[in-house]
N, C-alpha and C positions, 0 to 999 in steps of 0.2 A: 449241291446246289448254294450260290451266295444267295446270304440272307436278304429279306426282303425290306427296303428302308422307306420306313414311314413317318415323314416329319408332318408334326403338328405345329401349328402358325396359329397362338393363341395368346389369350391374356391370362388363361387361367393357369393358375399354378402350380399343376399336374400333379400333386403331391402323392396321387395313389401310383402312379406310372411307375418308380421302381419295384414297387409291390407288385404289382400287373405283371411287369416283365419278369421277374422271378420264378411268378409263377407260368409263363409260359416255356420259358426256359425250360423249368424241370419236366414239363409233360412233355414239349415237344425239340427242345434243343433248340438250337442258335438260328434258326428259323426265320426271323423279324427282328430288325432293330428300330426304335424309335426316337425320334432327334424332337427338339422342342424348342423353339426359337419365339421367343415374345413380341409382343406386338408394340408394348410399349418403350422395350428393349429399342428394336429398329425404329419407329417413331420418334426417339428419342437422340436417335445418331450415335448411339451407344455401342450399337452392334455395325461392325463394317456391310455396307450394303454388295459390295463387290463379292466380298468372301461368302456372306451368304448366300447371294444369288448361284455362285459356284454349285455352293451345297446343293442347295436346291435342286441343280441340272441333275443332279444325280438321284434324284429320289425316284422311286416306285410309284407313290401316291404323296401329295402334300391335303393333306387335312387342315383345312383352315378357318377360323370363326374371327373374323375381323369387322369392326362397327362403325371405321370411319374410312373417307376416302386419302387418306396420308401415305405418310411414306410407302408403309406396307403395300397397300394397296398399289401403289404405284410399282412396286418393285413384282407383284405377282402379276401386273398387268402385262410390265414388259417379256416377263418370261411367257406368260402365256401365248404373246404374240411370236416370242422367239426360237419356242420349243414344244414337243409335243408332250410333256410332261401330265400324268391326269391328275387335274383339279376338285376339290369337293370343298362348296360350302357345307358347314355344318352345324352353321347358327342361323343364317339370312344375312341381312344387312340392305342396304341399299340395291337398286335393280344394277347398277354398276359392279359391284362386289360379286351380286350371285351371278352376273354372266360370265365368269371366269368360271363357272363347273362344268367339267368336260371327263365324262366317266365312259371308256371304251366307246361304244358309239352313238352316246348320249353329249349332249353339252346344250348350257341353255340357250347360246346364241342362233343356234340350229334351230333350236325351238320357235326363237322370237324370230326368225327368217320363216319359219314354216306357216305360222301363225300371222304373220303382219303384226307383228308385234303385241297380239290380242291375249295370249297366254297370261295370265298371274297364276303366281304359286304363293298362297298364305301360308310362309313356316309356323305361324304362331296359331295355326289352328292346325294341332300334330292329328287329330283324330280324322281330319278330313284328307290327309294328303292320299290316302292310299285310293282314296275317291278322286280325287284330282289326277291322280296318273289312270284310272282308269277309263276318265272320260277325255284326257287328254289321246290315250290308246286309240279311242273309237274315233277321234275328229280327225287327230292327224296320221296317215297312212305310213309307214315305213318308221315310226319312231322306235327306239330301242328301249321297249316297257322293261326289259330286264334291267339294264343301266341306270333308268330313272327311279324305279324300286330298291335298287341299291341306293341310291343317292336318299331317299326319304328312309330308308332305313337307319342308313348312318345318321342321320338328323336326329330320329328317335331315341337311339345308344346314347346319341351326344346330349340331349337334352333331358335325359332323365340317370342325373351323373349317380353311378354305383360303380365300386369295383369293378365287379361283373360285369356290368355294361361296358366299361373303358375296354376289358380284355376283350369281349367278345368285338369290339367296334375294330379292334386291331387285326382281331385274327380274322374277320369276316371279310375286310377289306384285304388283308395279305391273301388270301382264300380266293377273292376274286378278280385281283389285279396283280397279282405278285406274280405270275406266270405260271407253268405248270410244275407238281409237285407237290401241290400243298391239296389236293383234293380230299386229303383224310383228315383234315382239321378239322374238329368239331366247333360248332357256332351257337350257340342258345341264341332265342330270339330276345328282344330287347324287354328289360321289364320295365313297364310304365309304371310311373305312379298317378295317384287323381288328377284333375285338374288345378283342386284345392283342397285342403284339410289342414288337420290340427294337427304337429307334430308331439309326441310324447319323449324329452330329452334325455328321460332315465329309462324310461323300457325301450328307448329306439322301436316306440309302435307309431303307427299312423291311424287317424282317425277321422273319419268325415262326419261325423255327429258330435256337435258341442257338447250336448248332454250325455255322450260317454266319456267324453273324453275328460271331463270333470268329474265326473262318476269316480273313474278308475282313477284319477290324481288326488280324488280328498279336498274339493272345492270348499274352503273355507268363506263363509258370506260375511265373517265378521273384517275380514282382510281384505286391502283395495286387491283390484284386477288390473292386470298391466298385460296389454295385448304387443304382442312381439311379431311383425310381419316380417318374412324372409323370403327367399328364391326356394321353389320347389321344381328348379327346371335346371339350365347346363352351370348355372353357379351355385347350387344346392350344399354339394361338398364343402365350398367356401363358406358360404353364409352363416353354415350349421355352426360353424365356429364362432361366430357372434353367438347366434341363439344359448348355445350351450354356455358362454361365460356371462351372460346376462341371468338366465334361467337358474343356474347353481347361486346367485348373489341375491338373486329376489327371492327364492322359493321359503327361505323363511321369514319373510316380512311380506307376500304377497301371493295371490293365484297369480299363475303366468300361463297365458295362452300362444303359445308358438303357432300362427297360422301360416301356411307357406301356399305359394302362387305362382302364378306365370312372370309374374312381374311384368305385364305388357297392361291385361286388363284384371286389375286387381280390387277394383270395385266390389264383386259378387263376393268374395272372400273376406273384405272390410265386412260387409254388410254381412253377413252371415254368420261370423266370429266374434265381433266387435261392438256389434249394434244389437244384440240378443238381450231384450229386457230381464231375462232371468238371470243370465251373468254380465250386468253392467261391466263396460273396462271402467278405467280412472286414467288411464294414459296409454298412447299407443308409441311403440318404439319402430321404427321401420328401418329395416337395413334392404332395402331396395331402392336400389338407384334410378335416378329420373325423378318423373312428378308421378305421382300415385296411381293416373290412370293415364295410360296409352304409351307409356315406354319412352324410347329417346324421344319420338315426336310427340306426343303430348297429346292428350283426348280430348273431353269434353269436360273444361277446368267447371263448369255449372254443376255437372253431377257431382265432382269431390266435393266442393262448397257444400254443396248440398245434404250431403252425408256427414263431413266432418260437424257441420252444425247442429246434426241430428245428433252424433254422438259426442260431440261437445267435452272433448276432454284435450288436453297437451300431447303434441304431437312431434316426435322426436325423431332426428334422423342421423344417429352417428357416422361419423366419415369411415366407410369402410375402403383400405385401403389393398385393392384386389391385384394390383401391379408395383407397390413399393416393397422394397425390404425395410425391416425394419429399423437395419444400422443405417441406411440412408434417410430415414424419416428422423432417426435421433439426429443426425448430423445436421438434417436439412433447416435452412432458414425458412424457408416457403412450407413446410409441413405435409402440403400434399400438390399433387402435380396439377398440370390446368385441365386433363378431362378429368381425373378422380375429382377435383376442386368444382368442375360443372357440374358432374352427375351427382354427387352425393350432399353439395353443399348449395349450389344456385337453384338447381332444378325444385328441389325439396323446399326452399326458402319460398316461392312462388304459394305451393299448396299452404303455408304456415307453418311449415316445422322451424323446430329449434336446437340448438345447442348441438354443433357438430363435433363431435370429441371421437377421437378415433375409438375404435373399437379392436380390429383387430390390421395385422399385416404379414409381409411374408418371410419366410428365413429358408437361406439354401439349404439342400438336401445335400448334405457332403458327397462328392465324389458323381452327383448326376448332372453336371453341367447347369443348365439353364431351368431346371426341375425346382423348382419352390414347393413350400407348404405352408398353409397359412396357421397362425397361431395368434390367440389373443394377447392384448395388450393389458397384463394386469389392473395395475394402478388406474388405467383410464375405464375399463370396466369399472372399478370402484366408484370410479367420479361417477359415470352416466348411472348407476344405478342409487348413489347417493342421492343426486342430485331430481331423479325420478320420483326418488322417494318423498323427500324435502317436499316437492311440489304439491304431489299426490295428497300429501295430508292437509294442506291448505284445505280441501273437499269436505275435511272431516272436522276440521277443528272451529271453533267457535269464534266469531268477530272478535268479542269480547277479548279472548284470550290470544289473540294474534299480535303480534309485534311487528310493526313496519318502523323500516328506516328512510327516510327521503333525506336524499342526497343531494347538492345544489353545489356550482363552480365560484371559484374566486380565481379569476385569470385575467391578467397576472395578478400576483399575490399583492395584498392590501385592500385596504379598506373601499377603493374607488368601484373596484370589479365585483363585490359580493354580489351573486345569484344572475352573474351575467351568461344571455343563453340568446341563441340566434331567435330573433322576433318574438321573443315571449317575454311577458312580465311573470318573473318568477314568483316575486313576493303575493301576489294576488294569486297566483296560480296555486301556489304549496296552500295559501289558507282556503281556496276552493276545495282540495283535496282535504285535508281536514275536516273543514264541514263534512265532506259528501262522507268521511269514513264515520263520523260522529252520528251520520243519520243512518247508516248503515250499522252501527251497533259496536263499532272501536271503541275503545276507551282512550278517548281524547276530547281535551278542549280547545278547541280553534284559538290563535292567538293572532296578534299582528307579527307579522314576521320580521317587518324592519326594525320595528322599534326593540324585539326580543332579543335579536341577533345585537344591534349595535350597542345595546345597552349590558350584553356579557362579552363584550371586544371580540366578538366570534368572526375572527379573519384570519388568513394566514399572514403570518409575518408582519401584524398589524405596525403602521409607522404611529399613528397617533392615538389609539383608540388602548387600555387596559383591558389584556383578558382574562380580568376579574372572575367573572360568569362563566369561563370557561370549561368541560367536563375533564377532570385529570384522573389520565390513570398513571399508579405507579409504575415506576420504571422496573421495579423486582418483580411486575405481574409480567409486563410484556418481555421481559428476558428469558420466563418460563416458556410464554409462545415462541419467542423466539428461536428460542434452542430445539425446538422440533421441527424448522424446515429445513430442507435438506441442504446438507453440508455446502454445496455448489452456490446456492443461493446465498447462503451466509458469509460466504467467500466474497460474493460479486457486490452484496452492500457493502463489507466493511472495507474492500479495495477501495470505494468511491464515497464512503461516508464514515469513515473509521468502525471504532465500535461503539457497540449501543451505549448510550440510547442517539448518540449522536448531537448536535446543536439547533436542530432546525425546532422548532416551537419544544424546548425543553426549560424547566424551572423545576430548579432544586432536582429534587428528588421525583419528577413527575412530567409525563408527556402530556403536553395541552391539543385534547383536539375543541377546534370550534365548533360547538353545536349547542342547542337547547332541547329540552326534552317535556313533553306532557303526556303523561299516563304512558301508553303501550306504544306512543308516536315518537321517534326522534328524529329530529331536524339537524345533519349537520354538513360541515362544509369542506367538501374534498381538499385534502390536502396538495398543496403545489407539487410541482415536480422539483422542485429545488435549485432548479436555474439559476433564478434569481437572487434567490439567497446566497449560492454558492459562489457566486462573483461573476462578474460580466464578462468574463473571458471564457468561463467552462460553459461549452454549447453541445455537449455529446449525445447525439441521439439515443446512443445504448445502453445513457444511465439509468441505473436501477431506483427503482423507488426508495426514499430515505425512509431511516427508522420511524419518524411519526406517519409517514403515508402507511407503510406498514401495519403500524399500530393501530391505527384508523380503523381499516377495513377487518384485520383481528378482531377488536373488540367488539364490534358489531355483531360478529357470529357468534364469539365466544363470551362476553360479555354481555353484552346485550342481550344476547338470545334471539334476535331476530326471525322470524318467519319468511321476511321476503325483502328485499332492496330494491329502492324505486330511484333512478335516476330522472332530475326534473331538470328535462331541457338539453338541447345540443349546446356545445358537447362537454364532455368531463374528459380526462386524461387516464380514467381505466384501460379503457380501450386498447391504447397505445404506447402501452409500457412494454419493456422488452419479450419479444417472446417470437417463435412460429407468426408466419401470415394467419393460418390456419392449420386444425388437426393439432392443436397445445399441446403441448407436455407437461408434467408434472412441475416440471422446472419454469415454466414461462409465467411471467409475473400476473396477468388477468387471471390465469387459471386458479393460481394460489390464493389470491388475493377474494375473486369471487366465492371460491369455496363451492362450499355446498347449498349456498341461498339460491332459493328464486329468485330472478333479477329480472325487473321491470322496469322500460327505458323510455322516457316520454321524449319523441324525436319528431325534431322538423319535419313536416310532408316533403319539402322541395328537395331534400339532400338524401340523394340515394347512396351514394360513394361512399359518407362517414356512418351512414346507419348500417349499410350492411357490414362494415368493420365493428360495431357495436354489436352486433348479432353474432358474428362469426368467433371474436376474440374478449367478449365479456360474457358471453352466452346471454344477450338479453334478449328478452321477448321485447318487441317494440310495440310501443302505442304511440302512432304517429298526430301530431297537430296540426290544427289548420294555420294560413299565415293569416297576417294581421287584415284589417280593410284595406283597400285598394281606392287609392283616387287618382285624379289626374294633376300633374305637377303644374298646372298653367303658369300665368307671368305675374311678375311682383316687382316692386321699385325700379330699378333702372331698365329692367327687361321690358316692364311694361312701357317705359320711357322709349324705348328703342324702337316697340314696337307704333307708336305712336308717331314718331320721327319717319319709320318709314312710310304710314300711311300720308304725314305730311308729304315727303318726299315723292310719294306716287300721285297725289294730287296737284303738286305746280307741273306748269307746261315746262318740256323740255328747256325752253330758251331763257325761262324763269333765273335769274342770277340767284333766286333765295334757295333754289333745289340745288348748287352747289353748295352752299350754307349748311343747308342741312345737313346733304351728305358728311360734311366735316364734322358736326355733330354725333353724327353717326359713326364716324371713326373715331371721335376720342372717346364715346361711350363703350365701345366695344374695347379699346385698351384698356379701359379704366376696369373694365372686369374680365379683362384676359381671353375674350372672345376674340375668335377669327373672322375677319372681316375681308372678305374678296371683291363681293357686289351685292347690290341692294338685293337681287332675286337671291344668290346665296343665302344673306343672312335672315331673309325673310322665311326661307323655307326652313332655317334652320332653329328662327323661335317659332315657329309653329309646330315642329316635329317636340322641341322643349314643351310648348304647353299640353299638345295630347300626352304626354309620355305619363305612363304609369308609373304611379310609386305608391308604398306602402301607408297607411296613415298610423301610425303609433304601434302596439305590440299587442300579439293576442295573450287570452286570458284562457286558461285551459276550462274547457265547458262552456264556453260563452259563444252562442250562436251568432253566426251571419244574419242581420236583420236590417229592415229597413234599409234606406239608402246604404249601407255598405252592401246588403244582399242585391242592390240594384246595380250597383258599380261591378261586382262581380259576375253578376249576369250578362252586363252588358259589354265587358270587357271580353269576355268568352263569344259571346255570339254574332259581335262584329267580326270576328275571323271567319273563315269556314270551317269546318270540321266535318267529320263523316257524315256525308247524308244532310247536310246541313248548312246551307252556304250562307255567307256572311250577311245578317240583319240589315246590315247599313245600305249594303249597295241592295237587298232584295225590296227595300222602301222606294230605290230610284235615287238621282242626280239631285234632288230638291234640296237647296239651303239649308233646310231645316231639318235633314237625314239624321241626325244625332237624336235629337230631341223626338222625333217620331219613332226611331227604333225604340228609344227606351221608353215612350209612352205605351207601344206593343208589349214592352217587358213588364209594366207593372200592371198594363189591363188585361192580359192574355196569360202571362207565366206567373205573377207572384200573388195575384186577386186570388187563387186558387178554384176558382169557378170552373166546371166543367162547359161553359160557352165554346160557340162554335169560333175557330181560329179562323185569320182574316186569309181570303185565298192567296197564293203566291208564297206565301212566308208560312206555311204549315208545318212541313220539315223543322224549320228553324225553330221554331214558339216551341215545338212539341219536345225537340231535343232541350231547350231550355225548361222545358216542366220538370223531366225527367232527372234534368243536373238539379233544379232545386228541391226534387224530390229526395234525392243523394245527400244536398247539400245536411237537409234537415235530418237525417239518417243519423250524422257525426255523433258520435256521445264516448269524447274522451274520458271522462269520468267515468261512465259505466265500464268503459273497458277496462280499467283500474279493477275495479272493483269485482268484477268476472274472472280477471287473471288472478287476485287474490283470494277468489273462492276454488282456485285451481280450474278453471275452466278452460274453452279456447278460444282464443285472440284471434278471427278472422282478418286474414293477410287483404294486402292490396296494394299497388302500384304506387310509387312514390313519384313524385316531379313538380314542374313548374304547374300551379294550378289551374292559369290561364292557357297556357298552352295545351296540358294535359289533365280538365276537367277529371278523367277518369280518379285522380287523386281521390275526389270525394266517394262515401263520405272517408272521414279522417277519424281516429280511435281504433285505427288498426293496426295491423305489423305488416311493415313497410319492405317492399321489396324491389330489386333491379328489374328492369325490363329486359328479355329475353336473351342474354348476349350472341344468340344463333342470328337472329334476324337485323343484326348490326352490320352493315348500316340500311336500313329501310330504304325502298325505293323513293320515297318524297326526301329522307334525308340525302342520298345521292344526289339527287337534282340539285338541293341547296348547297350543298358541300361542293359540285362543281362549279355553284356560280358565285362562292364566296372566294374559291380558287381565282377566278375569271377577274373577280372587283379588286383582289390584294394585287394581280398582275398586271392590271391596267393602273392602277394607282403608282405603282413602282415604273411603268413604263412611262406613263406621264411625264417622271420627273426625270427619269434617267434617258428616256429616249432607245432603251433595250430590256430584255427582261432578267431578273435574277439567277442568277446560277443554281443557289441554294437556299431554300426557304426554310428559316426556324419555325417551329410548329409547337402549340403547346396542346396533350391532349388530357383531360380530366376524364378519370370516372364520371365527378360530380355533372360534369357537362355530355359527356356521350352516353349516358342514362338517358337522361331526358330529351335530349334532340335526335335519338334513335341513330345516332354517329355522323351528325354533320361535318365534324372535322377528320372522321378517319375517311368519309368522300372527300373530303377537301384535299387529302394527302394523296389520294388516290388519282384528284385529278391533276396534278402536280404533274404525276410521274407517266400521265396519260394512261391510265389503266381504267376499267368500269369493273365492277362488281356483278355477280350472276349469283341470285340468291336460288339454291336447290334444296334437297333434302338433308346435304352434310350440314355438319356441324361448323364446318369452316368455309365459308362461300368461296366460290371459284372467282378467280382474278382473270381476265380477260384483258388483251393490250389491244388501245385503240390506237392504229396508224399512224403515224405522225404526219402525213399530209391530211389526215383529217384533224387531227390536235389543230394545227396550222400556225403552231409554234414550237419553240423547242421542249423537251422531257426538262420540269425542272427536277434538282435533286433535292432532296428533305433533311430536315434535320428536327427528327421528331423527340421532344421532350415530355415524356409520360410522369405522370406522380404513382405515387405506389398503390392508388386506390383502382386508377386503371388496371395495375398491373395483376390484381387480385381479382377484379371482375370481369377484365377481358383477354383471358388468356389466349382464347381463340384468334383475337386481331391481332394482337402482337405476331403473332405465326403469319397470318396472312398477310399483315403489312412488309415483315421481312421477307415473305418469302417475294411478294411482288416485287421489292428493290431489287432482290437477285434474278429475277426474271427480265427486268428493266435492263439491268448491268450488263445482260448476257446477250442483247439484242445485237445483230448486226447493221447497225447504226454511227455515221461519223458522230465524233465528238460534239460538232457545230451543233447539232440537233438531239444530242443527249447526254446532257450533263450528267447525269447518273454515270454511265460507262466512264465518260472523262475522268470526273474525280475517283471513280472505283480504281481504275489504272492506277492513277497517279498514288492514292493510299496503299494499294497492295506492292506497289515498289518499294514504296517508301519503309513500310514493314519488313519486306524480307530484307532489305537492306540491314534494317537495323536486328535482326535475327527473329522477331518475334514470330512466335507460333502461330498459326493456323490462321496465316495471313488472307488466304484465298476468303474464306469466312468472314472475318475481321472487315474486310475491304467492302463488303456490301452492308455491314451493321449502320443502321440508321437511326436507330430506337433508344434513347437511352435515357435513365431515370437514378432515383435512389436506390441504394441498397435492396437486398433482398432482406423485408423486415421492417424498413425503413420508409415514410410514406411524403416525405417533402423534405424543404430541406431549413438550414438553419437561418435563414434570414428573417423572419419575422422576429425571432428572438433577439437577435443582433439589433433590429433595428427597437424592439419595444425597451431595451436595456441601454439604447444607446452606444453600444461598446462597437464603436467603430471611428475610424478617423478619415480615410480615403477611400473614395466609391470602388476603386480599384479590390477593396479588400470584399466586399460584397460578392463581387465577381469571383475573386478566388474561393469562396466561401460555396458559390453557387457551383462550379466546376467541381469542386471536391466532394460534394454532396451526389451530384448527378451525374457523374462520368460513369456510369455502370452500364454495361451492354445489355439489352435485350433483344432477341429474335429466336430466329429458328434454332433449339439445340443449346441458347445461349440464354441463360438468366441472372442476370445481375453480377455479370464478367466486367470488373475493375478494368476498365481503360481509359486512364486521364490522357492520355498521349494522343489515341484516335479521336476523343470527344474535341479535345482542344483544335484539332488540324482540320476538323469538320466544321466548328465552330468558325474557324479563321477564312472559309470558303461562304458564309452564310452572308446574304447582304438582305433577307427582308427577314421580317420577323413575326409572326401572326395568331392571334388567339382571338376567341369569339367569347361575346357577352350575351347568354343564352335563358338568363333566367327574368323575370320581371320583378322580383323582391329586391335583386342585388344589382345594383350600375357599379361598374368597373370600379370609382372609389370607394364602395361600401366594402370590401374584401379585400383582406392584406393577402390571400394568396393571388391576386391578380398581380402585386406587383413583386409577391413570392417567384411566381416563372414567369409571366410575361416580362417584368422587370429585371429577373434576375438572368434571363437567359439575353434579352436586349444586350446590357450590362457586359454580359459575359463576350457577345458577340464586340461589341466595342472594344474590349482589351485584348482580344486576340486577332482581331485582324485590324486595330487601329482606327477603323471609322466607326461613327454612329450608323447602325442599320435603319433603314425604315421599318419602322413598329407600328403595325396595324391591329384595331380592335375592328370585329366585323360585329356587329348588332344583330343577331339573329332574333330579338323576341315580336318582333314584329315580322308581316308576310313580307314587306319590302326589307331586304336586307341591306343595313347601312353599315360603309367602311371608312374609317376617319383616324389619323391618328392618333396615337395614345395618349398622349399628352393632351389632347384635344377631347378625346373621350373622359378623362378623367375632370378637365374643365365642367364639360356639361354634366357630369353626374353631379361635381360638387353646387352647379348652380339650381338644377333640380331638386336637390335634396336637401345638402347639407346648408345651404345659405336661404331653403327656401321656407318664409315660415309656418305655409300649411305642414311641412313637413317635420318644423320644429314644435308645433303645437301639437300633432299627434302624438310624439314621445314623449311631449314633457307632461303630457295626460298621465305619465306612469311614473308614479315615485319612487324617485332613486334611479330606475334603470332608465328614463329616457336621456340623464343627463350623462350616462355610460355610453351609450349608442352615438351621440356626439360626439362624444373624448375620443371614442374609437377611429370614429371617421379624420378625426384630426391628425391623430396620429399615422393613420395611413397613407398621408398626404408628406408625409417624411419620406416614408417607403418610396412612393412614388419619383420626389423629387431626386433621389438620389439614383434613379435605376432609368425611369423614361423621361424625367423633366417636368414639371410645373414650374409655369410662369409666376413670378414675384406676385402678380394682381392677385392670382386666388390664394395667396396666402394675407395679402392686405385685406380682399372684401373679409374674409374668413374673420380676421381679428374685429374689423368695423363691424359685423352682423352678432357675433358672440360675444365677446369683449369689451366693444365701446360702445355697443348700446344698453344703454343703463338700465331698460325693462328686461332685455333677452338675459343680462347676466345674474339682475336678481333671480328671476325664475330658474336659472341654470342652478346659482348657487343653493336656494331652497331645496332645490329636487336632491341634487349630492353633491356637496360643497366638495369633496375627496376628486371627483372625476370631474369638476369646475377647475380645479388647480392642475390638472395635468392637460386639462386643455391649453389653458396659461404656460407650461412648461415647455410644451409641443411646438408651440408658437415662436417662443425664444430659442427653442434649440434650431428651428427653420430661420431666424434671424441672424445664430450664430453661425448657420454653416454655410450662408451668403446664400439660401434659396429664395430669403423674402427681403429684397431692400428696405427697410423698415427707415420710416424716419427716424431721426432721435427721442423727438418728444413721444412718438406712438411706443417706441421700446421702453421710456421710461415708466409710460402709464401701464405696460403690461405687467412690468417687472411690481409695480406698486400695488396692482391689483391680485397678482402672486403673492407676495408677504402680507396682504390682507387674509385673504385665503386661509393661509399657511396658518396665521395667527390665530384665526377663528378657529382650526382645527387644532392645535396645541390647545388652547384652551378646553374644549369641548371632551380631550382626552383627559 
């Protein structure tokens, strides 16, 4: 008889299959053949679907274990509908996946029909499956009980991985469904392990009792104890490879407790084996996918946090490459694929896990097709164990003996930028850290940071200061360390920087390290990337660190002997050094330089996108810090005068000639301020909006609580919005004229007072929400989080985001994580995204009388994580799609009929940053599939611009002989190359290294021409990108964060400006470029240049904003200088009116008192302000009066002379 064909569709590598099939052949001959089709290969498009489908049609039975509704599910669904092949789900999955099960006379779909959809089978409760069958057999007459029992038996075989179970599964299914002639085949019942237990990897034994295991393995109370959590069910045979690799390395230094569990309900195992006071663990290493409680869909996070808080030890989740060949991992710039990143990095981070270093991967079994076996990555296992042991050592080492390295930044290099960080007073924060460490018994004498650094000349490539007090590393010692680095690393460094020691920060036979030291605490300035020192034309994103950069981090670990590394503020450059995006190798620079040091990183709570890169690439346990205080911008100077003029205009009678004169004054004042004037009503609305605009006031100091007016302001800004279950307090008090003051009085009396007085009727939910928020704010403990981390304890996780839009970010002092990417876009975000899309289309239609054919969009991870996907929804709305959230990782995309849309489907040109790519691989797939779906609709080109452009692009690609033309023709997502995160525009603007604006567009295209989509990740296609740019008529981005106006971030001119300028160069026309401000409940869409002017008026020119910053010595003027520099970037890309530069000059340079304060605060940064304004005039962006130019030059020279004398 012909052999029975059993096909396995799974992501299990099936490493035991060759041996199992050999055993079967030896006993029974060639009665059965088994083939493996990896889910990951099908989903990624690496296996031809038509070929796979044809092979499966010849199968006797298909055993499938798939977890998502991707390509593999779709392929099986088509096969189910078009053939009678027997199919058996052997692990579970969504209801849709389970519904494809049919064996003999039993099918899930038939069961659902018979029971009206009420039958539920919980495959996670293995011990209850037989009872389920019995119950259904009684309730459903005619049900094929035998076949249903066979299904549950197959599940038991599969979910208890063992070579005998695999052999018996194959024999059992062959005997039952392979036809006549196999009745004599002997099949043993499934071998079943306990639900959870402890595994002894040295004796291959299983224990349920922890005490018995500890006795058997020789527990040593003098050693630390490391718990390892791994799969005991379907993934056991793979995950145990990681267990053995870790246990073998840990055993000489620690007690090891490898506990297995089912992978879904893991907390009982954690409680039993890792929270036993007789055998306390010092760290937990989990090689379980997803979150600790609840598997793919997640469970109650409060239970997880309660347990982890009780255990109070660090949690590690190495990357487990269940579906990636090691050869592919080694060559990949990504490191890990989309599902692996979500399952082993993103979701564990929500539980507070850290350090996603790969522990094992797959390698092919020669001669067995798609069969793989799991193998450990030896040097990665070494790194994991070394890092775990170094952090565990902090739990036992006395504080007086611990050495702590604090690192701050200086970017761009030079004196002006020392200590720069996002909304942080770095100097005062470092002083607060030292004071806290001293109080905790660390050997350190706190000092004044600014004076110590400047007197030591501690700066990167200082222009004025002498590095007389810098630490000196003999080149000979560096050469010894350098010689131990991997040869490919040394070759890369020398190819770019020459032989050691290079010429950056080298003096004689020493390498200079800009740093100061007090006792056991080191304060150093992170070295520059070398871009500025190397020369203005050198902007290579693949640039390795130079010798002094390497020397700095090698010195910390090998010479200073640091016990912990602490980066202070957002953000440094270590995490952006060349290497894989995640799952780093030993050749990735962040891994090389972080080494084995425990790493703690103070990071801005508002920034989830760059925060997760610090976690994943430099192994940082984050300690987030709060925003600065907030206030309202108010009006000042000529803005106040405008308000008065409008009031005067309103009071004058329509027939009064005075009204026209007032209106003329209004126009003149607006022109002088660079403000748009269309009507008195429009200007009044604009001034009212500016007056109420929320602005940050100053900078945050670590450990400094929000109190008094600052606390009241924050509570007011939160409570005046609608929050879940808490309607706006302002609306709740009614439409009275003093609504704001009435709301503030309620906050002072009922929220801030702290008493338990009854809340006023009608506003109870909102005020109770405010009380809970006040409590959470008071729990913020940033410095305490650091000392707990330095004690080797657990740092609780919390979400990051805008503190006004997402007040759940409190308390701070937590380990930041991003919003769950499966839930993007949320329902609320979808509605707001649709509103943004319609707003922008309305603006374009108003100007052109038609709709744009293509809209260019910028999608940031920074924004998407905070808004829950407003811009993702915006893109879907342009396309005429809507999202339907379900239980799948990939949301379902539905087509909105064009009749319902009431307009054409607009094509999109989506530009993403590298953070979006790393954080939301599922959304890239969903968006790209959505574009393809719209392009395939049978609609006229006049109502479907996507179809129109796709047809033209495909024809062009085919004419040029480009391969894969069909798939590329629907590509609409472009971004930086794999491993890169943005463009070179900021460094070009910073160094003034450009002559024509077209150079900026060329650089943008060069950096952003990589295609991302379904099956394409970072494929370079500059011709396609230019073609899509050429059809783009409108460019859009959102402003989503209260802390940052458009004018406050260089990334806005980098992406919004870079895209706009690139469209202009490619198409020959200036696109409509819009910013939609979503920081308030009402979305405002306006021209980008007007948005820049607005941000300049509410902040850079605003005395309130300036006063807040200048209260922070040295750093205040830094922030002012940064914003002036950004104006050059905006002027070059989206346009800035000359009047804006004039107003900036008058406020900052020509106002004697402001200039004096800036110079006292930071003369280096003040010089940069003058330098940038002179550049604006030189480039033609500022039509300055000759006398103003001369005055500015004089100021510049005076400051320069002062600095030279200081040096």
